[in-house]
N, C-alpha and C positions, 0 to 999 in steps of 0.2 A: 571520581567523583573529590569538590571538597571540601574539608573540613566540618565543621562547625565549630564556632568559638572557641565556648565550653564543654567539644567535645571530650568524648568524657573522668565528661565528672557527675558525679549523682550526688542526687540532693533528697531530705525522707526532710519529709511535708510536715510538720505538726499544727502550721497553721491552719486560722480559725476569723470569719470574715474578711475583711479589707487590708487590712499595713500589712497583713503577714502574707498572706498568698496577695497580693499584687510586688510585695519583695522577692518572689518564688518566678514569679511568670517571669521577669528581670528578665530571671539563669536563663528561662525555662525555650526562654524566646531569640534566650545567644547560646540553642545550644546543650545545656545540661538534662541531662535525665532525672527530672523531680518528681518524684510518688509519693503525693500521701499518702494521711495514713490518717483517714477516719473508721470508722461502723454505727451501723445499728444506732447501738447504744451512747457515741461523740456520732452524732453531726453537725458539718461545720452549718451552722441557721443558712447560709448565705444559698445550701439547695433550692432554700424553699421557700428563700426570695421574690417579691411578686417583679420587683423590676428585675429577673433573669443574670441577676453580679454574679451568680456564679461563673456564668457561661463565660462573664465577661478576662475575671481577675485568674482565670487557670486555665486559660493557655498554654494546651501543650503537653502541659500533666499527664505524671498517669496516676492510678489509682486502686486503693487496697483498702480494703473494709476486712479491723485487725483490730479485735481486744485486744487493748494493754494492760486494763487494767482486772486481766487475769495469771497468771505466771508464764502460763505459756507460751500467751500471749505478746507478755514484756519478754521472754529469754526470742523474741522472732524475733522479735523487733531491735533487740540490741546482734542478731546476728545479718541481720542489714545493717544495722549504720556500720559493724568492725568494714563490710563492705561498700563500705556511700566515706565518701567527705566532706560530707557538709551537712549540717543541723541544723533549722530552722525548725522556731515556735512565739509562738505571743501570745502568749500563759501569763495570769500572773505571776510577782515575783513565784518563786517558791515552785508554782506547779511542775515545774522536771523533778525538781529532788523530790517533789509527794511519791512521783508516776513511779519511784525507782531506777530517775534516765538525768540524771543529773552533772550537772557538766567533769567531779571530779571521777566518775560512775561510766560515764564514756571518753574521757581521755584513758584510764584504767582497759575500756574496752580497745579501743584505739588512737596510737600514743599522736598524733599526725590531721587528728578531727579538728575541724573546725564548726560553731556552734553562735551558733547568733541566733540572740533574746533582741526581742522587742517588743516590753510589755508598756505596759503608761511607762509606773516615775523607778525607771532602773530591777536591779534581782537590792539591794541591800539598800539603809535606811527606813524609817516607821512608815511610810508608808507602801514601801519597798509592792507589801501588798495589795497590794486595793486593786480591785479592777474593774473594768472600763469601759468605750472602749471611743473610736471619732469625737463622739457627737459632748460627754464631756470633756473629754483632751478639750478640742475648742471650744470651750468654757472656759475651762482650768489656765489654759496657756492667753490668754483673757481676745483671742480675737472674732469675740463672741462682742465686749464692750466696743471695739471702737471699730463693728461694718453698722452700718445702716445712716439713720436718722434718730438726725437728736432730739424728738418730739416723742418719737415713742420708740417700746422695748423691742429689740433683738428682734426675737422667737425663733424658727428654726431655721436654721444655719445650716446646718451638715458635718458632714465628719470631716473637717478639712487637714484636719490633722494624716488621716486614712491617706492623703492621697500626696504627700508630702515623706512621708518616712520611706516609704518603700525602696527614694532614694540614694538617701541617708544609707536601710537598713545590703541595699542586693553593690554603690559603691566599698565598702566597708567590706563583704566579703570576698568584689574583689582583691582588696593590700590581704588582704589576709592568701588570699593564692598566692596572689608573688611572694608575699612574707616567706613564708613556706616552698612556696617552689626554690624560694636564694635557701631559708638554714634549717626543713627539710620538719618544724615542726611547725605541730598547729597553733587555733589558738580562742578563745573565749572575745567574744565580741556580746557587751549587753551595753545594748540600748537602748537609755530612757526616750517616748514618743514626746515625755509630757517635754526633754529637750530641748528631743530636733524641733517643734515647733516654737521654742520662743526663738530658737533664728533668727524669724522669719519677723519679728515686729524687735529688735534687737534695738533700733533707733531709740521704740518710743518708751525703752530702757533707758535707753542710757540717757534717755530728756528727763525722764522721771530724774536719773541719782544726780543727775551737772542743776538740771532743775527746777526735781521737785512735780513739774507739769504731770497729772497724768492721762492719757490720751482717750480722748472719747466719738463718739457716733459726731459724724461731722456729712457724713451721703456721699453726693455724690464730691465733692467739694477736695481743695490743694491749694496747701498753703500761698504752694508759689504760680498759679496760676489760676488767670477765669479772662472766658466764658471758663466754663473746669469742667460737663457731665457727660450725663445722657442726654438728646436729646429727643424729644414723641418726632414724627414723619409723616410721609399718609401708607396708612392701611394702619391697620389692628394688631392695635401690639407692638409697633416700629420702630425703632429709637437708632440714632446717630450717635458713639460718644464724641467725641467737640477739645482741644485743649489746645489753650492758646497763653505762651509764657509770657514773652517778649512783643514789645512798643507796639513792635517788627513786625511780628506773628499779627499783631490784633489789626494795621493795615492792611496789610493782606486776609484779611479774616472782611474787617467793611468794603473793600472788596468785593471779596468771592459773596460777598451777601447781595452787595446793587447802589454801596456806601447812605444807607436812610441817616434822611436826615439826624433818626439820634445817633447815631455814632458820630455826631460831633463834637456832645454833651459833653461836657466837661467833665459830667462823672464817671465818664468812663474813656474821660481822655489817657490814661493811666494804670499800669497798673494797683496801685496803691485807690484810687477811684474805685474802677471796676472792687477789686475786692470789698471796697464797704460798702456796695450795688449794686451786692450780682446779683443777691436774687431778683429784684426789680431785672434787666442785665437779663437774667435764663428764659424771664419771660417775655421780656423782645424778642431774641430769639430763637422761643421755643415758637413764637409766629408764624419766625416768615423757615424751619424748617419741617413744618407742618403741610405743606406744599410744596411737599421734595421727596420721595423714596428714601428711604436709604442708601442706597449704594450709588447713590443719585449726590445723593452729603457727602459723602464720602470717599467718592469721586473728588469735587470739586477743590472738596478741599488741600485732601493729596496735593490734586497738582498744584498747589499756590503754597503746599509745607507745607503745608497745616496740621497738625497730630487729629487725625481722626477713625475713626470703623464703626464698621457696621454691629450694633449688638447680636451678634446674631446665634439663634433657636437652633437646635435640638437638626429637625429638617431644615433649616440656613449648613450647619455644618457638615453633617452627613453626606447632602446631597447640592451643596448650588455652591461651599464654599473650591477655591477653581485653584488654590492654593493647596488644603486640606486631598486633592483630588487630585494633581500634579500629584504629590508627593506618596503617591500610596498610603496614606491617610486610614484610613476603614477600606476592612476584604471582607469580606460575605463569606462564610464557612458550614458545614451539613452537620450538623445534629444528629442522632433517633432521636432526639426526644426534643427538645425546639426548632427544630426542624431547621430553616436558612436561617442563620442570625450574624445580625456582624458586630466586628471588632479589631481592634486598629493592630493593624498590621506588626506593632515590634514598637522599642524600643525607637526615641522619635532622635535614633544619630543618624547618618544612611549612611554603610562603610562602599567604598570600591570596590572593592574584593569580598566581600558575603553580602546577601540575597538571607533577608531572614526568612523559617519556612515554622509561620504559627501555623499548628493546626488544634483540632478546635480541645474543648475540657471533656474531663472526662464522667464517664454513669459511675456510681458508687460500688470498686470496686470490678471497674473492666476489667484490671491487669494483674488479678487476682495470680491466675493458674501462672503468668508472665515469673511472677513477684518470685515467690514462692515454690514452685515449678526449676523455674530456668534461674534463678540469683539467688534461691540459700538450694537447692538442689532433692526440698522432696516427692521420693514416692507417692502412686497417684495413689494406694494405698491409708497414709497417714493425710492429705491434705483432706483428701470426704474425710475422714474421723475428725482433724481441726474442722470443721461444718458444722457434722453433727456435734462437735459437744463448745457449739455456738463463739470457738476464738477466735476463727473463718470469720466471720456477723456484720 
């Protein structure tokens, strides 16, 4: 039987919501034993979310229900950490210290422990204790100011940072494991989700630093391409994105759509001219694309070496995208409460000698007996008393 990539690595997971759980999900999908610590008193709010997102972001993990706000619960958490390799948390800065589980405490318990804290704005500085979610971070980073239409407010965008932060967190942990392998030393990783998010608008920050230009909402337009938009196609709410960057590509584009007379108009003869008349150009293109399916438009454009792609719905992604099907992106899992549900099959890189084994997300406290009796060695009587005392809760 082949070893899992992270077999033998144990992770204690204090995370909540999305960014933290997705970080530890990557480790679980790669074979680490990830043990979530929750309790009825301090439940991950995602368990009650209407989107069933908890089951998406916690595949393959174990769950214990432990009240670490009690002296005995804190002692048990420490004993478990002593037998582990990694601790991950994403509370507001300073929260783990208040709980009695700050890095200095954990390092005294286990010298080579690796700890990742991935809170809003890091563990130091005047705003380190600022709590919040990905929705606030996306606005704080500035992404809300550059996405959307120029004539209207952005509205609700979503927690963009929640889905890029885990990539930084998981690769940082992998680097720390490699460092520990070489040196025998642990590491504390202080990850600021705010600073991670800034990496994705770095060119715009540089543009302001050099030219004092403040980026704003421009819809689907792009400074160096025209046409560049999502165009309406046959069917309800069906669209295809098309991007034309050069005059040579423009000639190919015109051929695909049948060279209507307006394509020879001087207003569209060059990229600069097309940019100056972009709104009218988009109207004319929509007249053509609306007579074809999004898939037909994409196929015709791609065959002419023009960048194009269907704006896919959730149904498209799950059931119709042939590339995702080929790579086994989504799988079905059985869950005692959610029944059958679909989730990603693991990290989105394929390895020649390893296949991910993705298991369903855990019920709250589902693995209490295994963790407390098998790992910590508690006797039945002691375990039962902890339940009666509300420590295992």
